[in-house]
DOGUNU-869922 format. One record per residue (C-alpha): residue number from 1; residue in one letter; y, x, z. Coordinates in nm, 4 decimals, decimal comma. Layout:
BEGIN
pos; code; c2; c1; c3
NUM; A; Y; X; Z
...
This chain:
BEGIN
pos; code; c2; c1; c3
1; X; 5,2571; 1,0557; 2,7107
2; X; 5,1600; 0,7122; 2,5499
3; X; 5,0128; 0,8976; 2,2289
4; X; 4,8067; 1,1492; 2,4612
5; X; 4,6660; 0,8769; 2,6616
6; X; 4,5580; 0,7123; 2,3435
7; X; 4,3987; 1,0200; 2,2101
8; X; 4,2130; 1,0908; 2,5340
9; X; 4,1005; 0,7224; 2,5701
10; X; 3,9543; 0,7667; 2,1940
11; X; 3,7869; 1,1184; 2,2405
12; X; 3,4657; 0,9920; 2,1402
13; X; 3,5775; 0,9176; 1,7886
14; X; 3,7271; 1,2651; 1,7645
15; X; 3,4046; 1,3903; 1,8812
16; X; 3,2025; 1,1969; 1,6426
17; X; 3,4205; 1,2822; 1,3594
18; X; 3,3862; 1,6478; 1,4647
19; X; 3,0057; 1,6511; 1,4745
20; X; 3,0027; 1,4856; 1,1115
21; X; 3,2850; 1,7078; 0,9770
22; X; 3,0724; 2,0419; 1,0904
23; X; 2,7847; 1,8988; 0,9092
24; X; 2,9690; 1,8385; 0,5954
25; X; 3,1457; 2,1711; 0,6100
26; X; 2,8120; 2,3762; 0,6450
27; X; 2,6611; 2,2018; 0,3521
28; X; 2,9695; 2,2227; 0,1305
29; X; 3,0020; 2,6012; 0,2090
30; X; 2,6484; 2,6753; 0,1461
31; X; 2,4973; 2,4028; -0,0948
32; X; 2,2243; 2,5232; -0,2936
33; X; 2,1978; 2,7963; -0,0461
34; X; 2,1064; 2,5531; 0,2327
35; X; 1,7682; 2,5690; 0,3953
36; X; 1,5984; 2,2098; 0,3252
37; X; 1,2611; 2,1422; 0,4915
38; X; 0,9977; 2,2054; 0,2200
39; X; 0,6753; 2,0255; 0,3870
40; X; 0,6627; 1,6717; 0,3028
41; X; 1,0037; 1,6960; 0,1373
42; X; 1,0977; 1,9476; -0,1353
43; X; 0,7035; 1,9507; -0,2320
44; X; 0,7346; 1,5914; -0,2877
45; X; 1,0411; 1,3797; -0,3651
46; X; 1,3245; 1,5912; -0,5253
47; X; 1,0864; 1,7169; -0,7455
48; X; 0,9088; 1,3747; -0,8508
49; X; 1,2700; 1,2410; -0,9273
50; X; 1,3583; 1,5474; -1,1255
51; X; 1,0444; 1,5147; -1,3258
52; X; 1,1010; 1,1231; -1,3926
53; X; 1,4665; 1,2147; -1,5002
54; X; 1,3509; 1,4827; -1,7518
55; X; 1,0948; 1,2420; -1,8817
56; X; 1,3479; 0,9317; -1,9128
57; X; 1,0974; 0,7411; -1,7168
58; X; 1,3386; 0,6716; -1,3898
59; X; 1,3955; 0,2843; -1,5093
60; X; 1,0828; 0,2482; -1,7687
61; X; 0,8649; -0,0323; -1,7268
62; X; 0,5628; 0,1363; -1,8423
63; X; 0,5492; 0,5449; -1,8349
64; X; 0,3284; 0,8176; -1,7487
65; X; 0,4386; 1,1200; -1,5888
66; X; 0,3277; 1,4664; -1,6456
67; X; 0,1582; 1,5379; -1,3270
68; X; -0,2089; 1,5340; -1,2262
69; X; -0,2792; 1,5301; -1,5968
70; X; -0,0772; 1,2092; -1,6548
71; X; -0,0187; 0,9384; -1,3990
72; X; 0,1502; 0,6083; -1,3559
73; X; 0,5069; 0,6172; -1,2796
74; X; 0,4350; 0,2978; -1,0612
75; X; 0,2926; 0,5635; -0,8104
76; X; 0,6064; 0,6930; -0,7424
77; X; 0,9327; 0,5930; -0,5622
78; X; 1,1058; 0,2537; -0,6614
79; X; 1,4393; 0,3105; -0,8867
80; X; 1,5952; 0,0112; -0,6935
81; X; 1,6460; 0,2132; -0,3466
82; X; 2,0016; 0,3431; -0,2220
83; X; 1,8259; 0,6834; -0,1582
84; X; 1,6257; 0,7292; -0,4637
85; X; 1,8764; 0,6066; -0,7386
86; X; 2,1287; 0,8699; -0,6901
87; X; 1,8497; 1,1371; -0,8206
88; X; 1,8893; 0,9589; -1,1646
89; X; 2,2507; 1,0272; -1,2025
90; X; 2,3257; 1,3672; -0,9903
91; X; 2,1954; 1,7071; -0,9720
92; X; 1,9222; 1,7340; -0,7385
93; X; 2,0877; 1,9245; -0,4338
94; X; 2,3955; 1,6679; -0,4377
95; X; 2,1600; 1,3831; -0,4643
96; X; 1,9890; 1,5102; -0,1794
97; X; 2,2878; 1,5698; 0,0423
98; X; 2,4312; 1,2322; -0,0650
99; X; 2,1065; 1,0369; 0,0832
100; X; 2,1387; 1,2878; 0,3775
101; X; 2,5119; 1,1633; 0,4965
102; X; 2,4470; 0,7953; 0,3738
103; X; 2,1547; 0,7899; 0,6335
104; X; 2,4014; 0,9006; 0,9095
105; X; 2,6628; 0,6565; 0,8193
106; X; 2,4532; 0,3479; 0,7687
107; X; 2,2621; 0,4411; 1,0867
108; X; 2,5790; 0,5079; 1,3071
109; X; 2,7964; 0,1832; 1,1218
110; X; 2,4769; -0,0499; 1,1795
111; X; 2,4132; 0,0582; 1,5377
112; X; 2,7771; -0,0212; 1,6175
113; X; 2,7860; -0,3452; 1,4143
114; X; 2,4760; -0,4747; 1,6218
115; X; 2,6308; -0,3597; 1,9467
116; X; 2,9230; -0,5556; 1,8885
117; X; 2,7443; -0,8534; 1,7947
118; X; 2,5421; -0,8572; 2,0932
119; X; 2,7884; -0,7523; 2,3488
120; X; 3,0658; -0,9600; 2,2104
121; X; 3,3776; -0,9098; 2,4402
122; X; 3,2403; -0,6485; 2,6319
123; X; 3,1863; -0,4336; 2,3202
124; X; 3,5454; -0,2694; 2,3646
125; X; 3,4787; -0,1422; 2,6780
126; X; 3,1841; 0,0418; 2,5821
127; X; 3,2799; 0,0975; 2,1923
128; X; 3,2563; 0,4763; 2,2616
129; X; 2,9123; 0,5054; 2,4192
130; X; 2,7911; 0,2633; 2,1102
131; X; 2,9528; 0,4982; 1,8897
132; X; 2,8031; 0,8323; 2,0039
133; X; 2,4623; 0,6638; 2,0741
134; X; 2,4658; 0,5444; 1,7239
135; X; 2,5679; 0,8858; 1,5793
136; X; 2,2699; 1,0124; 1,7667
137; X; 2,0655; 0,7384; 1,6403
138; X; 2,1810; 0,8327; 1,2778
139; X; 2,1335; 1,1890; 1,2651
140; X; 1,7824; 1,1800; 1,3740
141; X; 1,6036; 1,4268; 1,1102
142; X; 1,3536; 1,2139; 1,0172
143; X; 1,1431; 1,1833; 0,6729
144; X; 1,4307; 1,2489; 0,4488
145; X; 1,3142; 1,0185; 0,1476
146; X; 1,3178; 0,7345; 0,4103
147; X; 1,5691; 0,8217; 0,6308
148; X; 1,8027; 0,5367; 0,5329
149; X; 1,4884; 0,3003; 0,6037
150; X; 1,4893; 0,4507; 0,9480
151; X; 1,8233; 0,3984; 1,0164
152; X; 1,9135; 0,0879; 0,8716
153; X; 1,6697; -0,1073; 1,1120
154; X; 1,9924; -0,2238; 1,3317
155; X; 2,1345; -0,3664; 1,0041
156; X; 1,8107; -0,6115; 0,9454
157; X; 1,8396; -0,7197; 1,3231
158; X; 2,2127; -0,7560; 1,3016
159; X; 2,1547; -1,0169; 0,9877
160; X; 1,8884; -1,1828; 1,1608
161; X; 2,1045; -1,2334; 1,4852
162; X; 2,3972; -1,3599; 1,2570
163; X; 2,1581; -1,6088; 1,0687
164; X; 2,0156; -1,7425; 1,4141
165; X; 2,3981; -1,7870; 1,5337
166; X; 2,5111; -1,9391; 1,2151
167; X; 2,6252; -2,2985; 1,2872
168; X; 2,5893; -2,4256; 0,9364
169; X; 2,3916; -2,3410; 0,6191
170; X; 2,7057; -2,2671; 0,4369
171; X; 2,7976; -1,9776; 0,7081
172; X; 2,4439; -1,8614; 0,7098
173; X; 2,4401; -1,8006; 0,3188
174; X; 2,6268; -1,4314; 0,3181
175; X; 2,3448; -1,3615; 0,5633
176; X; 2,0640; -1,4625; 0,3560
177; X; 2,2224; -1,2685; 0,0693
178; X; 2,2017; -0,9653; 0,3018
179; X; 1,8448; -1,0172; 0,3867
180; X; 1,7160; -1,0543; 0,0560
181; X; 1,9153; -0,7326; -0,0559
182; X; 1,7950; -0,5334; 0,2697
183; X; 1,4829; -0,3900; 0,0979
184; X; 1,7451; -0,1703; -0,1121
185; X; 1,7961; 0,0302; 0,2053
186; X; 1,4467; -0,0176; 0,3521
187; X; 1,0736; 0,0839; 0,2465
188; X; 0,8146; -0,1679; 0,2539
189; X; 0,5193; 0,0761; 0,3477
190; X; 0,7191; 0,2361; 0,6464
191; X; 0,9398; -0,0538; 0,7679
192; X; 0,9099; -0,3693; 0,5638
193; X; 0,5573; -0,4753; 0,6469
194; X; 0,6235; -0,4468; 1,0088
195; X; 0,9421; -0,5851; 1,0128
196; X; 0,8128; -0,9037; 0,8360
197; X; 0,5173; -0,8767; 1,1100
198; X; 0,8129; -0,8845; 1,3831
199; X; 1,0050; -1,1761; 1,2064
200; X; 0,6557; -1,3978; 1,1866
201; X; 0,6350; -1,3292; 1,5674
202; X; 0,9990; -1,4300; 1,6329
203; X; 0,9498; -1,7530; 1,4615
204; X; 0,6704; -1,8166; 1,6979
205; X; 0,8405; -1,7157; 2,0171
206; X; 1,1651; -1,8946; 1,9055
207; X; 0,9631; -2,2227; 1,8260
208; X; 0,8142; -2,2231; 2,1671
209; X; 1,1353; -2,1065; 2,3540
210; X; 1,3813; -2,3751; 2,1633
211; X; 1,1116; -2,6318; 2,1194
212; X; 1,2223; -2,6793; 1,7705
213; X; 1,0846; -2,5085; 1,4263
214; X; 1,3477; -2,2075; 1,3674
215; X; 1,3802; -2,2925; 0,9725
216; X; 1,6443; -2,0209; 0,9104
217; X; 1,4245; -1,7313; 1,0509
218; X; 1,1267; -1,9029; 0,8532
219; X; 1,3106; -1,8883; 0,5396
220; X; 1,4724; -1,5773; 0,6200
221; X; 1,1031; -1,4276; 0,6430
222; X; 1,0444; -1,5651; 0,2897
223; X; 1,3438; -1,4168; 0,1377
224; X; 1,3010; -1,0912; 0,2597
225; X; 0,9455; -1,0958; 0,1232
226; X; 1,0570; -1,1820; -0,2144
227; X; 1,3266; -0,9283; -0,1607
228; X; 1,0650; -0,6599; -0,1135
229; X; 0,8388; -0,7722; -0,3909
230; X; 1,1454; -0,7518; -0,6525
231; X; 1,2998; -0,4286; -0,5151
232; X; 0,9659; -0,2651; -0,4943
233; X; 0,7653; -0,4341; -0,7743
234; X; 0,6125; -0,1115; -0,8786
235; X; 0,4404; -0,0805; -0,5454
236; X; 0,3234; -0,4376; -0,5373
237; X; 0,2099; -0,4341; -0,9091
238; X; -0,0080; -0,1188; -0,8231
239; X; -0,1161; -0,2300; -0,4868
240; X; -0,1887; -0,6096; -0,5609
241; X; -0,2758; -0,6042; -0,9363
242; X; -0,3963; -0,2535; -1,0060
243; X; -0,7807; -0,1783; -1,0485
244; X; -0,7742; 0,1849; -0,9830
245; X; -0,9268; 0,3003; -0,6681
246; X; -0,7154; 0,5311; -0,4972
247; X; -0,7583; 0,7938; -0,2407
248; X; -0,5482; 0,5915; 0,0186
249; X; -0,8800; 0,3838; 0,0460
250; X; -1,0956; 0,7070; 0,1367
251; X; -0,8840; 0,9092; 0,3449
252; X; -1,0549; 0,9942; 0,6695
253; X; -0,8337; 0,9447; 0,9802
254; X; -1,0607; 1,1195; 1,2037
255; X; -1,2799; 0,9755; 1,5038
256; X; -1,1275; 0,9686; 1,8700
257; X; -1,2643; 0,8303; 2,1702
258; X; -1,0911; 0,5484; 2,3507
259; X; -0,9542; 0,7840; 2,6210
260; X; -0,8226; 1,0365; 2,3748
261; X; -0,6522; 0,7297; 2,1918
262; X; -0,4647; 0,6296; 2,5264
263; X; -0,3763; 1,0197; 2,5440
264; X; -0,2178; 0,9836; 2,2110
265; X; -0,0304; 0,6922; 2,2936
266; X; 0,0968; 0,8290; 2,6369
267; X; 0,1992; 1,1555; 2,4375
268; X; 0,3863; 0,9627; 2,1934
269; X; 0,5839; 0,8013; 2,4579
270; X; 0,6929; 1,1175; 2,6275
271; X; 0,7105; 1,3623; 2,3174
272; X; 0,5944; 1,2642; 1,9479
273; X; 0,3761; 1,5318; 1,8532
274; X; 0,4942; 1,7414; 1,5688
275; X; 0,1501; 1,8170; 1,4661
276; X; 0,0381; 1,4608; 1,3669
277; X; 0,2284; 1,3757; 1,0261
278; X; 0,2814; 1,0037; 1,1132
279; X; 0,4559; 1,1195; 1,4295
280; X; 0,6694; 1,4184; 1,2992
281; X; 0,8091; 1,1983; 1,0262
282; X; 0,9795; 0,9898; 1,3097
283; X; 1,0178; 1,2533; 1,6062
284; X; 1,3525; 1,1650; 1,7527
285; X; 1,4224; 1,4200; 2,0315
286; X; 1,4360; 1,1513; 2,2921
287; X; 1,2643; 1,3367; 2,5348
288; X; 1,5556; 1,5817; 2,6373
289; X; 1,8046; 1,3177; 2,7083
290; X; 1,7160; 0,9399; 2,6285
291; X; 1,3853; 0,9629; 2,8012
292; X; 1,5100; 1,0466; 3,1524
293; X; 1,8054; 0,8513; 3,1255
294; X; 1,6257; 0,5199; 3,0186
295; X; 1,3427; 0,5929; 3,2806
296; X; 1,6222; 0,6403; 3,5483
297; X; 1,7856; 0,3566; 3,4602
298; X; 1,4755; 0,1528; 3,4214
299; X; 1,3818; 0,2048; 3,8016
300; X; 1,7438; 0,1556; 3,9095
301; X; 1,7983; -0,2045; 3,7531
302; X; 1,4648; -0,3423; 3,8396
303; X; 1,5181; -0,1984; 4,1966
304; X; 1,8536; -0,3879; 4,2033
305; X; 1,6874; -0,6990; 4,0634
306; X; 1,4212; -0,6945; 4,3412
307; X; 1,6887; -0,6003; 4,5932
308; X; 1,8966; -0,8981; 4,5142
309; X; 1,6172; -1,1393; 4,4993
310; X; 1,6395; -1,1716; 4,1417
311; X; 1,2737; -1,1312; 4,0151
312; X; 1,3027; -1,3625; 3,7189
313; X; 1,5851; -1,1339; 3,5698
314; X; 1,3163; -0,8559; 3,5452
315; X; 1,1431; -1,0838; 3,2701
316; X; 1,4662; -1,1390; 3,0873
317; X; 1,6307; -0,7849; 3,1138
318; X; 1,6983; -0,6518; 2,7686
319; X; 1,6093; -0,2967; 2,8956
320; X; 1,2839; -0,3989; 3,0002
321; X; 1,2053; -0,5601; 2,6773
322; X; 1,3025; -0,2409; 2,4724
323; X; 1,1003; -0,0220; 2,6971
324; X; 0,8201; -0,2779; 2,6697
325; X; 0,8428; -0,2936; 2,2944
326; X; 0,8487; 0,1156; 2,2610
327; X; 0,5272; 0,1072; 2,4877
328; X; 0,3482; -0,1382; 2,2716
329; X; 0,4377; 0,0472; 1,9589
330; X; 0,3167; 0,3568; 2,1279
331; X; -0,0057; 0,1707; 2,2280
332; X; -0,0715; 0,0661; 1,8729
333; X; -0,0201; 0,4209; 1,7434
334; X; -0,2831; 0,5560; 1,9622
335; X; -0,5263; 0,2738; 1,9557
336; X; -0,5194; 0,3294; 1,5482
337; X; -0,6964; 0,6559; 1,5977
338; X; -0,9768; 0,4637; 1,7413
339; X; -1,2082; 0,3668; 1,4503
340; X; -1,3108; 0,0096; 1,6073
341; X; -0,9443; -0,0810; 1,6232
342; X; -0,8467; 0,0276; 1,2849
343; X; -1,1753; -0,1131; 1,1173
344; X; -1,0434; -0,4679; 1,2454
345; X; -0,7161; -0,4507; 1,0387
346; X; -0,9069; -0,3237; 0,7262
347; X; -1,1736; -0,6201; 0,7860
348; X; -0,8928; -0,8654; 0,8072
349; X; -0,6661; -0,7430; 0,5213
350; X; -0,8930; -0,5703; 0,2902
351; X; -0,6519; -0,4995; 0,0178
352; X; -0,4632; -0,3019; 0,2573
353; X; -0,7304; -0,0748; 0,3516
354; X; -0,5832; 0,2791; 0,3847
355; X; -0,2532; 0,1352; 0,4928
356; X; -0,0995; 0,3114; 0,7808
357; X; -0,0843; 0,0105; 1,0532
358; X; -0,0039; 0,2844; 1,3342
359; X; 0,3737; 0,3100; 1,1859
360; X; 0,5154; 0,0715; 1,4361
361; X; 0,6011; 0,3979; 1,6479
362; X; 0,8658; 0,4408; 1,3394
363; X; 1,0751; 0,1979; 1,4954
364; X; 1,0876; 0,3786; 1,8361
365; X; 1,3563; 0,6146; 1,7154
366; X; 1,6051; 0,2986; 1,7079
367; X; 1,4582; 0,1424; 2,0360
368; X; 1,5119; 0,4693; 2,2361
369; X; 1,8809; 0,4890; 2,1610
370; X; 1,9280; 0,1278; 2,1822
371; X; 1,7635; 0,1766; 2,5388
372; X; 1,9801; 0,4854; 2,6105
373; X; 2,3114; 0,2758; 2,5008
374; X; 2,2280; -0,0260; 2,7417
375; X; 2,1779; 0,2126; 3,0370
376; X; 2,4994; 0,4034; 2,9673
377; X; 2,6979; 0,0891; 2,9324
378; X; 2,5679; -0,0361; 3,2769
379; X; 2,6417; 0,3039; 3,4313
380; X; 3,0013; 0,2877; 3,2916
381; X; 3,0526; -0,0464; 3,4213
382; X; 3,0038; 0,0495; 3,7462
383; X; 3,1713; 0,4116; 3,7466
384; X; 3,5000; 0,4949; 3,9195
385; X; 3,7212; 0,7790; 3,8856
386; X; 3,6355; 1,0802; 3,7142
387; X; 3,2568; 0,9567; 3,6640
388; X; 3,3943; 0,7038; 3,4368
389; X; 3,3635; 0,9643; 3,1527
390; X; 3,0063; 1,0793; 3,2348
391; X; 2,8286; 0,7907; 3,0325
392; X; 3,0267; 0,8930; 2,7299
393; X; 2,9354; 1,2454; 2,7690
394; X; 2,5614; 1,1680; 2,8300
395; X; 2,6017; 1,0068; 2,4792
396; X; 2,7467; 1,3090; 2,3421
397; X; 2,4864; 1,5218; 2,4869
398; X; 2,2271; 1,3136; 2,3113
399; X; 2,4028; 1,3572; 1,9617
400; X; 2,4358; 1,7375; 2,0196
401; X; 2,0582; 1,7612; 2,1054
402; X; 1,9649; 1,5756; 1,7965
403; X; 2,1920; 1,7881; 1,6068
404; X; 2,0967; 2,1358; 1,7380
405; X; 1,7483; 2,0820; 1,8242
406; X; 1,5007; 2,3098; 1,6042
407; X; 1,3212; 1,9935; 1,4587
408; X; 1,0975; 1,9952; 1,1249
409; X; 1,3349; 1,7985; 0,9265
410; X; 1,6857; 1,9245; 1,0849
411; X; 1,8312; 2,0781; 0,7571
412; X; 2,1690; 2,1454; 0,9438
413; X; 2,0090; 2,3515; 1,2144
414; X; 1,7536; 2,5342; 0,9886
415; X; 2,0817; 2,6328; 0,7586
416; X; 2,2977; 2,7523; 1,0404
417; X; 2,0005; 2,9434; 1,1995
418; X; 1,8945; 3,1148; 0,8649
419; X; 2,2495; 3,1933; 0,7323
420; X; 2,3552; 3,3112; 1,0871
421; X; 2,0436; 3,5515; 1,0774
422; X; 2,1522; 3,6440; 0,7084
423; X; 2,5008; 3,7615; 0,8282
424; X; 2,4087; 3,9129; 1,1477
425; X; 2,0908; 4,1175; 1,0766
426; X; 2,2163; 4,1588; 0,7169
427; X; 1,8653; 4,0844; 0,5705
428; X; 1,6860; 3,7818; 0,4602
429; X; 1,4699; 3,5564; 0,6385
430; X; 1,1157; 3,4897; 0,5453
431; X; 1,1815; 3,1393; 0,4238
432; X; 1,3471; 3,0045; 0,1099
433; X; 1,6471; 2,8123; 0,0581
434; X; 1,6796; 2,5075; -0,1753
435; X; 1,8079; 2,7434; -0,4769
436; X; 1,5330; 2,9755; -0,4175
437; X; 1,2598; 2,7447; -0,3838
438; X; 1,3005; 2,5834; -0,7171
439; X; 1,4674; 2,9035; -0,8773
440; X; 1,5659; 2,6688; -1,1913
441; X; 1,7656; 2,9190; -1,4255
442; X; 1,4645; 3,1889; -1,3520
443; X; 1,1930; 2,9092; -1,4742
444; X; 1,4181; 2,8253; -1,7844
445; X; 1,4226; 3,1805; -1,9040
446; X; 1,0508; 3,1890; -1,8396
447; X; 0,9904; 2,8806; -2,0711
448; X; 1,2171; 3,0146; -2,3289
449; X; 1,0620; 3,3475; -2,3356
450; X; 0,6853; 3,2275; -2,3604
451; X; 0,7916; 2,9383; -2,6185
452; X; 0,6749; 2,6713; -2,3599
453; X; 0,6206; 2,3352; -2,5234
454; X; 0,4937; 2,1009; -2,2611
455; X; 0,1239; 2,2471; -2,2390
456; X; -0,0652; 2,1574; -1,9063
457; X; -0,0441; 2,4188; -1,6222
458; X; -0,1309; 2,4747; -1,2823
459; X; 0,0513; 2,6567; -0,9719
460; X; -0,0775; 2,9421; -0,7657
461; X; 0,0974; 3,0989; -0,4753
462; X; 0,3473; 2,8146; -0,4612
463; X; 0,3751; 2,4256; -0,4625
464; X; 0,3231; 2,2451; -0,7813
465; X; 0,6293; 2,0936; -0,7297
466; X; 0,8392; 2,4038; -0,8186
467; X; 0,6754; 2,3820; -1,1974
468; X; 0,7392; 1,9854; -1,1932
469; X; 1,1101; 2,0126; -1,0804
470; X; 1,1618; 2,2759; -1,3796
471; X; 1,0092; 2,0545; -1,6522
472; X; 0,6461; 2,2150; -1,6645
473; X; 0,3605; 1,9388; -1,7012
474; X; 0,0842; 2,0018; -1,4373
475; X; -0,2686; 1,9374; -1,3738
476; X; -0,2126; 1,9758; -0,9943
477; X; 0,0338; 1,8096; -0,7441
478; X; 0,1047; 1,6210; -0,4242
479; X; 0,0619; 1,2645; -0,4315
480; X; -0,0720; 1,0165; -0,1543
481; X; -0,1970; 0,7628; -0,4184
482; X; -0,3743; 0,8695; -0,7026
483; X; -0,7330; 0,7982; -0,8379
484; X; -1,0460; 0,8771; -0,6427
485; X; -1,1819; 0,9672; -1,0003
486; X; -0,9428; 1,2437; -1,0317
487; X; -0,9851; 1,3892; -0,7018
488; X; -1,3392; 1,4279; -0,7887
489; X; -1,2359; 1,5989; -1,1232
490; X; -1,0225; 1,8323; -0,9261
491; X; -1,2923; 1,9037; -0,6718
492; X; -1,4974; 2,0345; -0,9393
493; X; -1,1985; 2,2750; -1,0270
494; X; -1,1710; 2,4137; -0,6607
495; X; -1,5621; 2,3859; -0,5978
496; X; -1,5936; 2,7750; -0,5764
497; X; -1,3157; 2,7636; -0,3174
498; X; -1,4882; 2,4904; -0,0964
499; X; -1,8074; 2,6397; -0,1223
500; X; -1,6728; 2,9343; 0,0843
501; X; -1,4490; 2,7477; 0,2960
502; X; -1,5759; 2,4544; 0,5249
503; X; -1,2416; 2,3763; 0,6597
504; X; -1,1049; 2,3428; 0,2874
505; X; -1,3892; 2,0914; 0,2087
506; X; -1,3272; 1,9010; 0,4700
507; X; -0,9541; 1,9030; 0,4192
508; X; -0,9706; 1,8354; 0,0571
509; X; -1,2435; 1,5863; 0,0686
510; X; -1,1267; 1,3766; 0,3580
511; X; -0,7632; 1,3693; 0,2433
512; X; -0,6998; 1,5035; -0,0920
513; X; -0,3395; 1,4357; -0,1475
514; X; -0,2779; 1,8206; -0,2297
515; X; -0,4588; 1,8605; -0,5534
516; X; -0,3886; 2,2516; -0,5347
517; X; -0,5528; 2,5570; -0,6449
518; X; -0,6670; 2,7123; -0,3095
519; X; -0,7896; 3,0384; -0,1695
520; X; -1,1355; 3,0604; -0,0755
521; X; -1,0844; 3,2742; 0,2135
522; X; -0,8775; 3,0079; 0,3814
523; X; -0,5361; 3,1686; 0,3153
524; X; -0,2199; 2,9352; 0,2660
525; X; -0,1492; 2,9958; -0,1269
526; X; 0,1461; 2,7653; -0,1167
527; X; 0,3581; 2,8585; 0,1958
528; X; 0,7436; 2,8799; 0,0742
529; X; 0,7729; 3,2150; 0,1673
530; X; 0,9887; 3,5229; 0,0478
531; X; 0,6967; 3,7558; 0,0095
532; X; 0,3451; 3,6276; -0,0715
533; X; 0,1239; 3,8743; 0,0628
534; X; -0,2382; 3,7250; 0,0255
535; X; -0,5164; 3,9418; 0,1552
536; X; -0,7705; 3,7745; -0,1113
537; X; -0,6212; 3,8068; -0,4627
538; X; -0,9089; 3,6406; -0,6436
539; X; -0,8877; 3,3095; -0,8336
540; X; -1,1444; 3,0828; -0,6768
541; X; -1,1578; 2,8135; -0,9409
542; X; -1,3668; 2,7009; -1,2018
543; X; -1,1613; 2,7995; -1,5026
544; X; -1,3886; 2,5909; -1,7329
545; X; -1,3176; 2,2854; -1,5349
546; X; -0,9437; 2,3360; -1,5573
547; X; -0,9773; 2,3817; -1,9504
548; X; -1,1591; 2,0500; -1,9470
549; X; -0,8226; 1,9081; -1,7853
550; X; -0,6610; 2,0418; -2,1007
551; X; -0,4895; 2,3166; -1,8613
552; X; -0,3629; 2,5872; -2,0662
553; X; -0,1546; 2,8364; -1,8482
554; X; -0,1699; 2,9322; -1,4716
555; X; 0,1643; 3,0130; -1,3237
556; X; 0,0967; 3,2446; -1,0462
557; X; 0,2621; 3,4544; -0,7868
558; X; -0,0253; 3,6619; -0,7439
559; X; -0,1842; 3,8919; -0,9990
560; X; -0,5350; 3,7850; -0,9892
561; X; -0,8059; 4,0759; -0,9312
562; X; -1,0711; 3,8881; -1,1151
563; X; -0,8897; 3,7593; -1,4115
564; X; -1,1553; 3,8937; -1,6847
565; X; -1,4384; 3,7390; -1,4996
566; X; -1,2428; 3,3777; -1,4839
567; X; -1,1586; 3,4114; -1,8570
568; X; -0,7899; 3,4491; -1,8197
569; X; -0,5490; 3,6277; -2,0166
570; X; -0,2348; 3,7788; -1,8591
571; X; 0,0370; 3,6378; -2,1222
572; X; 0,3224; 3,7774; -1,9111
573; X; 0,4939; 3,8836; -1,5919
574; X; 0,8242; 3,7855; -1,4868
575; X; 1,0672; 3,9314; -1,2142
576; X; 1,3396; 3,7184; -1,0755
577; X; 1,6072; 4,0191; -0,9968
578; X; 1,8237; 3,7415; -0,8066
579; X; 1,5342; 3,5424; -0,6555
580; X; 1,1857; 3,5669; -0,4521
581; X; 0,9505; 3,5142; -0,7280
582; X; 0,7359; 3,7373; -0,9514
583; X; 0,5567; 3,5031; -1,1561
584; X; 0,2401; 3,5897; -1,3711
585; X; 0,1734; 3,3581; -1,6548
586; X; -0,2229; 3,3411; -1,7414
587; X; -0,3569; 3,1771; -2,0277
588; X; -0,7075; 3,0172; -2,0028
589; X; -0,9012; 3,1592; -2,2630
590; X; -1,2517; 3,1509; -2,1413
């Protein structure tokens, strides 16, 4: 009976373990057959890392990578990142899933660690709530390459709280070391810059509140700054000392009215839009469970403060502070779409023109689940009888929603869905799994057959990342920080397509991160679909401009109807009998 009672008391541990084990089982079973998000994921980072590994440039001080006709290694991810470094030593799919599970484990552990520090003796009574809330937070399917940066936010908060509470400098030393090494988990452009801003704000607030200068917080800010500069030295070298004008400085953010900016802020609070890049990178599925629970708790807690005549507690209640922080982040996110507000930042810090100051919303993924845990703990403290399990069940429901909601980067859900479809319908889905997307064995066969020897090439009907992953040098590619000069060169290549597509012209000239070959009929030429059925099979590109970039081959999923007019010679056609691709290799002869 005693063992049974202990098992019931710790059911949250078994529940958390079961959810993790289920994900591990699914990915171990399917491995390369898993359905991994392509957009802003497989079309970017795994291909870049594989390209760096093939070129022996992962740790190189000065190197040029075979993409966009040769581009500096400094413009790609730091080698001193816990997520990135696995790609230097492991096969791509193994590195991807290592990062996937590290994100969850680090997020859950740091969430629980911070809760134990803040709640002290009360932590033991609510351990299960913190575990499941932390697991929900850790599992949030955010931008995969920066997932650890998202979920490690509670860790830096914990380190700073421990620093503040340390009684001696000797006691504080390990936490200073932790602050210095924290950039190994984080990313300056997404979180580091804003963490430093929050720390400067904390220094001011603590100075005013305690009426003495918070030396430790001040030193910690400097130490963390040095840590980011050292761990991400490539980024800082390119950003501060590079003379190249990049497309980041010319990207258009759109012009919205003040009223529209406020609408975007409200929308971000209630349901992050999957249509906005900066939002869906951090969409946290808080709308279904966390939002209603937190808002209900907010109303009840503040009503109780007023009822008890404790108006001052409204100002000091941590729940109110968390929700206010979320609101301010959402407000900044919305206002940044308003040109006068954005111009203010760019005027104050010209070197950071193009930097996305709106990314304070990335912190809301942690704040929502921290607020959820606070409300559930208060509910648990007042619950009686059978209702005592309700807060834990609500935390479990939040974790289940995150795990099974069909969100952009939810690889677990998409793998389960597509594999179930294949089994039940006995036919393939329209999307490609990891192995099919890159089709490494197939491209190795193509390269061997054609005698490929590193010639510059381009892709059509697929992402250039497929070629880059397979060791084919490309004049095209996807990167958010390359030179304006090369964008202009590529603009001449795709000028025929832009001439017949005003939308494409605005898309490329206003953003330009995808230097691809496009259709002049506005058809998507790179969607990762099993069947590439384009209505317009012409190549709308300037072959002469391609040749000026030393491009010799075009690897295409489409048999061009105007190959002769464009000066192309079909070298060979290849069909993968075990995969989705039929590849036509064209040589540019005109």
